[in-house]
Structure formats: structure tokens, C-alpha cells
FITIPA-194078 format. One record per residue (C-alpha): x, y, z; residue number from 1. Coordinates in pm, 1 decimal, m for minus. Each point is the difference from the previous one (the first is absolute). Layout:
// residues N
        xx        yy        zz  num
         X         Y         Z  NUM
...
// end
This chain:
// residues 396
        xx        yy        zz  num
    5937.0     186.5    2605.8    1
    m113.2     178.6    m278.6    2
    m206.3    m239.8    m164.3    3
    m119.9    m186.5     312.7    4
    m148.7     337.1      82.1    5
    m163.4      68.1    m365.6    6
     m99.0    m403.9      95.0    7
    m163.1     158.9     297.2    8
    m175.8     261.0    m150.9    9
    m145.5    m181.1    m252.9   10
    m182.1    m273.1     226.4   11
     m96.8     292.3     244.9   12
    m204.3      96.8    m349.9   13
     m86.1    m266.8     m95.3   14
    m181.8     m89.8     324.0   15
    m151.4     345.0     m42.7   16
    m151.2    m101.8    m306.6   17
    m133.9    m316.2     116.5   18
    m113.3     222.9     330.8   19
    m223.5     227.3    m233.1   20
    m205.3    m284.4    m155.9   21
    m141.8     m52.1     341.3   22
    m181.1     246.2     225.2   23
    m115.8    m107.7     373.0   24
    m406.8     m85.2      45.8   25
    m154.3     268.7     211.8   26
    m190.0    m244.8     233.6   27
     314.2    m236.7      59.6   28
     330.5     119.7      33.7   29
     193.1    m355.1     m76.7   30
    m184.4     m61.6    m323.5   31
     125.2     167.6    m304.4   32
    m221.2     104.6    m306.3   33
     152.3     m54.8    m364.8   34
     m37.2     361.4    m241.1   35
     m57.2    m190.0    m267.6   36
    m263.1    m148.4     122.0   37
    m337.0     244.3     m36.0   38
    m379.6     m13.5     m84.3   39
     m66.1     m18.2    m387.8   40
     m54.2     362.8    m130.5   41
    m310.3     128.2    m250.7   42
     172.8      53.0    m339.7   43
    m228.4     305.3     m74.7   44
     m97.1      94.5    m337.9   45
     m22.2     363.3    m113.2   46
    m205.2      86.5    m224.3   47
    m179.3     362.2     m51.5   48
    m351.5     151.1     m64.7   49
    m210.5     m35.2    m220.6   50
    m295.8     181.5    m157.0   51
      m4.6      89.3     393.2   52
     m51.8    m355.3      98.6   53
     243.9    m177.8     208.1   54
     148.2    m347.4    m132.5   55
     m43.5    m260.8     231.9   56
     215.3    m338.8     m58.1   57
    m288.1    m318.9      16.6   58
      49.7    m406.8     m47.9   59
    m339.0    m127.3    m134.4   60
      99.7    m406.9      m7.2   61
     163.7    m170.3     257.9   62
     m74.2    m332.4     193.6   63
      62.6     m51.2     362.8   64
     m46.8    m396.9     187.6   65
    m361.3      87.2       1.8   66
     m12.2     m92.7    m382.4   67
     321.4    m177.1    m170.0   68
     273.1     224.9     127.4   69
     285.6     m54.6     227.2   70
     m18.2     284.8     202.2   71
    m193.1     102.6     281.8   72
    m240.3     348.6     m48.3   73
     200.2     195.7     237.8   74
     305.5     m95.1     m94.9   75
    m129.8     119.9    m404.2   76
     m80.8     369.4     145.2   77
     354.4      34.8     210.2   78
     121.2    m103.0    m341.3   79
    m193.0     237.0    m183.7   80
     102.4     316.6     183.0   81
     388.6    m124.0     m26.2   82
     m95.5      10.7    m313.0   83
    m117.8     306.7     m48.9   84
    m386.4     m10.2     m72.5   85
    m261.4     199.4     139.1   86
    m286.9    m257.8     m69.0   87
      m5.9    m341.9     m24.3   88
    m358.9    m210.1     m81.4   89
     m82.7    m353.6     145.7   90
     m70.6    m251.5    m306.4   91
     m26.5    m366.5     171.5   92
    m116.0    m225.2    m194.9   93
    m393.1     m32.4      m7.3   94
      17.5    m388.3    m132.4   95
     331.0    m108.5      20.0   96
     176.7       5.9     361.1   97
     231.0    m268.3      31.2   98
     140.4      87.3     357.8   99
    m341.5     m81.6     121.9  100
       3.9    m337.2      39.0  101
     424.1     m12.3     128.8  102
    m219.8     214.9     302.9  103
    m235.2    m218.3      28.4  104
     210.5    m274.6      38.9  105
     226.9     212.5     240.9  106
    m301.5      22.9     228.9  107
    m126.9    m346.8      14.8  108
     m97.2      18.1     327.2  109
    m262.4     303.2     m82.5  110
    m130.1    m102.8    m322.2  111
    m271.1    m285.8     m10.5  112
      75.5    m328.3    m147.6  113
     m55.5       1.4    m385.0  114
     m55.7     341.3     m70.9  115
     198.0      66.7    m279.3  116
      40.0     387.5    m179.0  117
    m274.4      56.8    m273.9  118
      23.3     168.8    m298.5  119
     351.2      46.2      77.4  120
     231.5     m45.3    m356.7  121
    m306.7      66.1    m275.1  122
     259.6      58.3    m277.6  123
      77.2    m365.9      25.2  124
    m364.6    m121.7      99.1  125
    m383.7      55.2     m47.1  126
    m102.5     275.4     166.4  127
    m319.4     m97.6     255.9  128
    m312.9     115.2     188.2  129
     228.7    m122.5     323.0  130
      65.7     381.4     m38.7  131
     334.3     125.3     238.3  132
       3.2     m56.4     394.6  133
     330.4     241.4      69.0  134
     m34.6     357.9      72.2  135
      92.8     158.3    m256.9  136
      34.2     286.1     202.0  137
     256.6     m29.0     234.4  138
     251.7      50.1    m209.3  139
    m137.0     315.1     m33.3  140
      27.1      60.8     404.1  141
     360.5    m116.3      13.4  142
     128.0     263.2    m307.7  143
    m216.5     233.6     179.0  144
     126.8     m21.3     348.4  145
     400.5     m61.7     m90.1  146
     m15.7     346.7    m253.2  147
     m96.4     210.8     318.2  148
     368.3     m16.0      56.8  149
     113.9      91.4    m273.8  150
    m245.5     234.7    m163.6  151
     m82.7    m223.6    m327.9  152
    m379.8      66.5    m139.8  153
    m117.7    m380.6     m13.9  154
    m270.0       3.7    m287.4  155
    m258.1    m307.6      75.3  156
     m42.6    m263.6    m273.8  157
      22.1    m372.1    m148.4  158
     115.6    m180.9    m313.1  159
    m225.6    m142.7    m209.1  160
     164.0    m307.2    m118.1  161
     m68.4    m251.4    m286.6  162
     164.9    m188.9    m300.2  163
     193.3     249.3    m134.9  164
     m33.5    m154.0    m386.9  165
    m344.6      61.4      53.6  166
    m122.9     248.5     269.7  167
     276.0     134.8     131.3  168
      56.6     161.6     332.5  169
    m175.4     356.9     153.8  170
     138.6     170.6     312.4  171
    m313.0     186.4     150.6  172
      94.2     335.6     151.4  173
    m177.6     201.4     283.9  174
    m208.2    m327.2      87.1  175
    m236.1      68.4     329.7  176
     m17.0    m380.1      75.5  177
     205.6    m264.6    m222.0  178
    m282.4    m294.5     184.0  179
    m227.5     115.9    m238.8  180
     243.6      m6.7    m363.5  181
     m23.7    m396.8     m35.9  182
    m226.7    m158.0    m289.1  183
       7.7    m274.4    m156.4  184
     m36.3     199.9    m380.6  185
     349.7     174.0      27.2  186
    m191.4     278.7    m167.5  187
    m239.0      13.2     322.0  188
     259.5      26.2     196.7  189
     168.9     315.1    m199.8  190
    m382.1     152.9      47.9  191
     m60.6     m75.5     354.5  192
     349.0     200.9      67.7  193
    m108.1     260.3    m228.8  194
    m329.9      m3.2     202.8  195
     191.2      81.6     301.7  196
     149.9     296.7    m170.6  197
     331.9    m162.3    m110.4  198
     213.0     147.8    m267.4  199
     130.4    m308.5    m216.6  200
     281.1     m37.8    m165.9  201
     114.9    m290.2    m278.8  202
     344.8    m151.8     123.3  203
     328.3     m87.5    m204.9  204
    m260.6     m69.7    m316.1  205
     270.5    m151.5    m170.7  206
      77.4    m283.6     231.2  207
      46.7    m334.1     m64.1  208
    m194.0     106.0    m357.2  209
     154.3      m4.1    m381.7  210
     m87.0     366.3     m79.2  211
    m195.5     286.8     155.4  212
    m327.5     m79.5    m260.7  213
    m300.1      51.4     167.4  214
    m149.7    m291.1     200.1  215
    m372.1     m84.2     m67.4  216
      m7.9      11.7     446.4  217
     130.5     343.7     m73.2  218
    m205.3     145.5    m260.1  219
    m290.0     m99.6     266.0  220
     154.7     172.0     287.2  221
     117.7     297.0    m244.9  222
    m376.7      60.6    m170.4  223
    m129.9     m34.2     350.8  224
     200.8     304.9     135.5  225
     114.3    m188.6     250.8  226
     375.9      93.8     m29.0  227
     154.8     289.8     110.6  228
     380.6     m11.1     m35.1  229
     280.9    m252.6    m118.9  230
     357.9     m76.5      83.9  231
     225.2     117.5    m250.5  232
     306.7    m185.9     225.2  233
     m82.0    m275.4     259.9  234
     350.8    m125.2     140.7  235
     235.2     m37.6    m325.4  236
    m226.3      10.1    m240.0  237
     m29.9     334.2    m207.3  238
    m324.2     m12.4    m249.4  239
      13.9     305.9    m244.4  240
    m365.3    m140.7    m184.9  241
    m153.3      54.6     317.5  242
      77.8     396.2     m26.7  243
    m205.9      26.9    m228.7  244
    m244.3    m243.1      66.8  245
     m53.7     201.9     312.7  246
     m24.5     378.1    m233.0  247
    m278.6    m163.6    m158.1  248
    m152.8    m102.9     294.6  249
      75.9     284.2     231.3  250
     136.1    m225.8     273.7  251
     269.3     129.0     224.5  252
     337.1    m172.0     m12.0  253
     216.0    m152.0     223.9  254
     291.4    m210.7      81.9  255
      29.7    m201.5     282.4  256
     263.2    m299.3     192.2  257
    m246.0    m272.1       0.4  258
     270.4     m87.5     250.0  259
     m49.0    m307.0     240.5  260
     344.0     m47.8     169.5  261
     229.2     280.4      59.1  262
      55.4     329.9    m288.7  263
     377.8     m20.1      95.3  264
     m36.5    m335.0    m182.4  265
     m83.0     156.2    m272.7  266
     129.4     358.5      22.0  267
     269.2     174.2      32.7  268
    m150.5     288.9     256.7  269
     232.5     302.5      18.2  270
     171.5     240.0    m182.6  271
    m197.7      23.7    m369.9  272
    m196.6    m355.9      99.5  273
    m343.3     m44.6      93.4  274
    m274.4    m228.2      53.0  275
    m274.2       9.9    m277.1  276
    m246.0     339.9     125.6  277
    m325.5     153.3    m147.3  278
      27.9     364.0      36.5  279
    m354.8      84.9     107.1  280
     m44.4     453.1     m55.3  281
    m217.0      89.2     320.2  282
      10.7     238.4     206.3  283
      51.3    m142.9     303.1  284
      44.5    m392.7     113.3  285
    m378.5     m77.7     123.6  286
    m219.3    m219.2    m111.6  287
    m187.7     210.0    m152.7  288
     238.4     207.7    m157.5  289
     146.9    m331.1    m182.2  290
    m286.2    m107.9    m113.4  291
    m177.2     268.0    m175.7  292
     423.6      63.2    m191.5  293
     m41.7    m333.5     m88.9  294
    m328.0      27.3    m104.1  295
     136.3     302.2    m203.2  296
     254.8    m207.4    m158.5  297
     289.0     242.1     196.0  298
     257.7    m345.2     m16.7  299
     307.3     m89.6    m158.8  300
     185.5    m331.7      m6.8  301
     324.9      12.5     122.0  302
     220.1    m311.2      15.0  303
     423.8      24.6     m93.9  304
       7.4     286.1    m118.9  305
    m252.6     m24.9    m244.2  306
    m312.9     277.9       1.4  307
    m350.8    m122.4    m174.0  308
    m340.5     220.3      14.6  309
    m199.4     281.0    m166.9  310
     176.2     203.7    m240.0  311
     m26.0     327.1     186.8  312
      41.1    m149.1     320.9  313
     345.3    m104.3     m58.7  314
     123.5     323.1    m161.4  315
    m133.6     196.7     310.5  316
     202.6    m190.7     220.6  317
     352.0      m3.7    m227.1  318
    m112.8     387.8     m54.3  319
      11.0      17.0     414.0  320
     235.8    m205.3      97.9  321
     269.3     213.6    m255.4  322
     123.0     356.4      81.2  323
     154.8     165.8    m315.6  324
     235.3     227.3     m59.3  325
     112.4     236.9    m301.5  326
     353.3      55.3      37.2  327
     180.5     151.9    m278.3  328
    m214.9      99.2    m334.4  329
     236.0     m19.2    m323.6  330
     m43.7     287.8    m243.8  331
    m216.9    m224.6    m244.0  332
    m262.3      13.7     288.6  333
      66.7    m420.1     100.8  334
       3.9     m21.8     400.6  335
     216.3    m220.7     204.1  336
    m273.1    m136.3     259.8  337
      94.2    m121.7     385.7  338
    m221.2    m292.4      48.1  339
      32.6    m104.3     396.7  340
    m211.7    m305.3     107.0  341
    m160.8      83.7     298.5  342
    m184.8    m294.4      98.6  343
     167.3    m392.9      11.5  344
    m178.5    m145.8    m303.4  345
     297.0    m102.9    m216.9  346
    m120.9     173.4    m444.1  347
     198.5    m124.6    m260.6  348
     m71.5     282.0    m252.9  349
      42.1      16.5    m379.6  350
      37.4     335.8    m159.3  351
     m40.4     m29.0    m361.2  352
     155.5    m295.5    m210.4  353
     282.8      27.0     277.5  354
      81.9    m299.0     242.0  355
    m205.3       1.2     322.6  356
     163.6     180.9     308.7  357
     m77.2    m134.5     309.9  358
     m96.5     259.8     294.3  359
      78.9    m141.0     314.2  360
    m227.9     148.8     318.1  361
     173.5     269.4     164.8  362
     218.6     141.4    m282.8  363
     m16.3     169.3    m333.8  364
     122.0      27.5    m367.3  365
      19.5     257.5    m269.1  366
    m210.1      18.6    m340.9  367
     m32.5     221.4    m266.7  368
    m337.1     185.9     m93.5  369
     m85.9      99.9    m411.2  370
     112.5     335.8    m135.9  371
    m384.0      66.1     117.3  372
      74.3    m111.8     359.5  373
    m216.9    m339.9     m32.1  374
     102.5    m323.1     187.3  375
    m143.7    m303.9     m57.9  376
      89.3    m340.4     216.9  377
    m122.1    m300.1     m51.9  378
     m21.6    m213.5     323.7  379
      40.8    m357.1    m104.1  380
     m24.3    m161.5     363.3  381
    m357.9     143.5      m1.5  382
    m290.4    m212.0    m170.3  383
    m288.2     138.2    m127.8  384
    m105.4    m258.5    m264.8  385
     103.6    m353.3     m93.8  386
     298.6     174.6    m164.7  387
     m50.8     326.7      78.0  388
     176.7     322.6     189.5  389
    m108.8     291.0      99.3  390
     221.2     297.9    m123.6  391
      81.3     293.4     178.3  392
      38.7     310.0     m82.3  393
     107.4     415.8     128.7  394
      34.2     319.6    m160.1  395
     287.4     193.3     112.6  396
// end
């Protein structure tokens, strides 16, 4: 009898636990819904204010079916919100639109016979004077309409796309009319973008190349002051030499996904996992404020826990992220200091010649200053040059 009672209690507990996996639908009493089936939640990234500016998380390079991506603009906006972004740029290829032919085949009854896409693959064929028949502003409108429900700021833009080892790819940002960018001459395309007030960023400067030595075309566009920024990171590609180039030419630095499919395919989102981001230090999340910040070079490149940019901005971000507290003073004058990371960034720290220490987000470590109360640390996951990392000092 006792065994039967125990079995009944266990069975009742199992059934009760099973029942708790479901709840009754509010509109249909005969339908149960599973508790674990919830909408994906936004993964927030906590960052401090720096120099009085907020840090806005941006992706300035991505694609949809309106060039060579495999998702829609609406999906791209939803994904950006879930991944914790505040800003996204529209950067469909101007001269590479393989999905255009597929769309025309689908719309056979609407498209006149013998009409073919014009200049839709200039990477593999010669550019012509035929221009581009598609409305390159339409994807911008779709991004903007979808973003209204998510509070994401959309930067209008397009990617000028030619042969990568000779000419390269360049994002025109803050464009007014993407349909007036194309020209048979790629240099003229960049000039057309600049003429309408666009900021131009050089994309993945080492892609499909054997080095970052300057190409002839690069030297020409640099000489005309047509470039404003450069990607330090593109997808999984990190270009330390591009940091030196950016500093020399006073470019803003960025890190972007250049994503064509879903970010879930290339990034582990959640915990310490993040997609590539460009940190923009601005007063507010508006096109005017974001542009001002980029023109002032207040950006950092972030990818897989690595940060790259101008040294003083890196140091200021680190100091704003870390709270310090002296917890003990030795008779020699050396101080034991508590370092608390109040941000979502994981830092790799090296004190003197000791082994590196990982300071995880929202955790603390102890460190010991010298007898003079000075404490210095090299932040090794921050890059301010080809092989240079900032050293941060405190005086206690």
C-alpha cells in the first residue's frame, strides 16, 4: 500500500510538472500554449557614457535580397534589434544584384519579355553606360518602415562594388539618392556619392588580396580625399595594418558583419557573444548626431571581444567601464585595488610581466600598485596600432 501511494504521488507530480509546461490561451479555452515558446528577446550590451557621449552600437555593412543577401530588409531590422543594435546602414551593392534576375523571373507576367537586368554583375563583367534600371532607394524605404517599430536608426546608403583586387568596395553612407551614384567609371561613382553629401567608407581592404599594400586605385581616391572611413574588421577578417592607415589619413574606424544570411549562422549571440559592431560616440541616436560623431572620428571597431581605434578613445572607454577602490594599504605604501568591470565588454589585462588576466563583464579582480601608488595595466584586447595596445595608468 505504501509503495502504491508513493507511486501515485510521483505520478501526480510528473503530471503536474507536465501541465506547468502549458498555459490556457487567453482567447481560446480549448487551446494550450507551451511556456517555452516565447518571442526572442533583445540581447542588451551595457556600455558607459564616455566624454559625455552615449555609445550607439551600429552595423554599417550588411545585405539583403535586394543585392546578394538571402533575407529581407524586414528580417534584417528584427535581427538587428534582437542582437542589441541601435543603428543599421543600408548598404546594398550598386553593381552586384544577383537576386534581381530571380525576382524578374518570378514576376514574369509583369516584366516585358527580353528585359534583362542592367549592370547587375560588374564584378565579373565590364560596366556599361546602360545605367541601372532598378530603384536603389526602395530598400532604404523598406528598412526605414520596418525600423519604426523597433526604434532603430537607419542610415541610408549603398555599396559601390567593383573588382576587389584592383578597385575594391566602398560604402556610401548618408546618401540622398542611390539612383544617382552609378557611373561606368568607379572613381566617378565615388565622386557622385560625395557630391550628394555622402560619407564614404572603404570596405574589407584586404579581401581577396595578398597584403594591405596600397593599390593604384586606392592611392587615387585617397589623393582626392574621397575616403572618410575604413573597416578594421569585416566579418571574421581583422586588419591591424588598417589601424595605422586610418590614423595616418584621419579615417573613422569600423567593424561590421557584412552579413548576407542570418547572424545566427556566424555569431553566438548572448552571454559574451556578440556580432561585429561599430561603436559610435554621439550625443543622441539621430542621423545628424551619428554623422557628426563619424566625421569627428569618435568610433571604435568591436569584434569577438576585440576593440580597435584611436588610443585616447580606447583608454577613456576602459576607464569609464572600470570602477576602482583601494581596499588595503601596506606599510610600504603599495595599495591593493579592487577593479570592477561595470560593462558588457570582457577585458584582457596584463600587469607588468605577469600572465594576462581576464576581467569578465560585471566582475571584479584585485591588483597591487607600486609603492608610489601607481598602477599600470596593458589592455591587450584593445588595439591602437598594428601591434600596439594601450596602457592605462591610475595614481592612488
